[in-house]
C-alpha positions in Angstrom: 0.0 0.0 0.0 2.9 2.4 0.6 3.4 2.4 -3.2 0.1 4.2 -3.7 1.1 7.2 -1.7 3.6 9.7 -3.1 6.2 11.1 -0.7 5.8 14.5 -2.3 2.1 14.7 -1.5 0.9 15.3 2.1 -1.8 12.8 3.1 -4.3 15.8 3.6 -3.8 16.9 -0.1 -4.7 13.9 -2.2 -5.7 16.1 -5.2 -2.1 17.5 -5.6 -0.5 17.1 -9.0 3.2 17.7 -9.6 4.6 18.7 -12.9 8.0 19.9 -14.2 7.9 23.2 -15.9 10.0 24.1 -19.0 12.3 26.1 -16.7 13.0 22.9 -14.7 11.1 24.2 -11.6 8.6 21.8 -10.1 5.0 23.0 -9.7 2.5 21.3 -7.4 -1.0 22.2 -8.4 -4.0 21.3 -6.3 -7.5 20.7 -7.4 -9.5 24.0 -7.4 -12.8 24.8 -5.5 -15.3 27.6 -5.9 -13.7 29.5 -3.1 -10.4 29.6 -5.1 -12.1 31.1 -8.1 -13.8 33.7 -5.8 -10.5 34.7 -4.2 -8.8 34.9 -7.7 -11.6 37.2 -8.9 -11.4 39.4 -5.8 -7.6 39.7 -6.2 -7.9 41.2 -9.6 -11.3 43.0 -9.3 -9.8 46.3 -10.4 -7.9 44.9 -13.3 -9.9 45.1 -16.6 -7.8 42.4 -18.3 -9.9 39.3 -18.5 -6.9 36.9 -18.4 -5.9 38.4 -15.0 -8.2 36.0 -13.2 -6.4 33.1 -14.7 -3.1 34.3 -13.5 -4.6 34.9 -10.0 -6.1 31.4 -10.1 -2.7 29.9 -10.9 -1.4 31.7 -7.9 -4.2 30.4 -5.7 -3.7 26.7 -6.9 0.0 26.3 -7.5 3.3 26.2 -5.5 6.6 26.5 -7.3 9.5 24.5 -5.8 7.5 24.1 -2.6 6.8 27.8 -2.2 3.6 29.7 -2.3 3.3 32.2 -5.1 1.3 35.3 -5.6 -0.2 37.0 -8.8 2.8 39.2 -9.2 5.1 36.0 -9.2 3.0 34.6 -12.1 3.2 37.7 -14.1 7.1 37.7 -13.9 7.4 33.9 -14.7 8.9 32.7 -18.0 6.2 32.5 -20.7 6.7 28.8 -21.2 6.1 28.2 -17.4 3.0 30.3 -17.4 1.5 28.6 -20.5 2.0 25.2 -19.0 0.4 26.3 -15.7 -2.5 28.0 -17.4 -3.2 24.8 -19.4 -2.8 22.7 -16.3 -5.1 24.9 -14.2 -7.8 25.5 -16.7 -7.7 21.9 -18.3 -7.4 19.9 -15.1 -9.8 21.9 -13.0 -12.3 23.0 -15.8 -12.6 20.3 -18.5 -13.6 21.8 -21.8 -17.1 20.7 -22.9 -15.9 19.7 -26.4 -18.8 17.3 -26.8 -21.3 20.2 -26.1 -20.1 22.3 -29.0 -22.5 20.8 -31.6 -25.5 22.2 -29.5 -24.7 25.9 -30.1 -24.1 25.1 -33.8 -27.6 23.7 -34.0 -29.1 26.7 -32.3 -27.2 28.9 -34.9 -28.7 26.9 -37.7 -32.2 27.4 -36.1 -31.7 31.1 -35.9 -30.5 31.2 -39.5 -33.6 29.2 -40.5 -35.8 31.6 -38.7 -34.3 34.7 -40.4 -34.6 33.0 -43.8 -38.3 32.2 -43.2 -38.8 35.8 -41.9 -37.7 37.2 -45.2 
């Protein structure tokens, strides 16, 4: 049974994933909760840039080489590291509804048919 537990992951944090960034640093990313998104949104409330919340969410969910990070740390990271963290946080925590994409296409077809019949 000891083979199922990683020595890098505390027993209290079973949803922790460890990845190596392009810079060689190690990032530990935990699974997000609603409160993490709320904290990220509050942290960038005065920032009009829509991508700022993703950077703040990375700061909420990730540790780099065992250290906590803040939004400003993410902004100053190498681009390669940021892109990997962004993909990990948005992909692992918010799976994309790729299967749901045909539904909006069908509604667009319906609206196109309605406008054609209205002419």
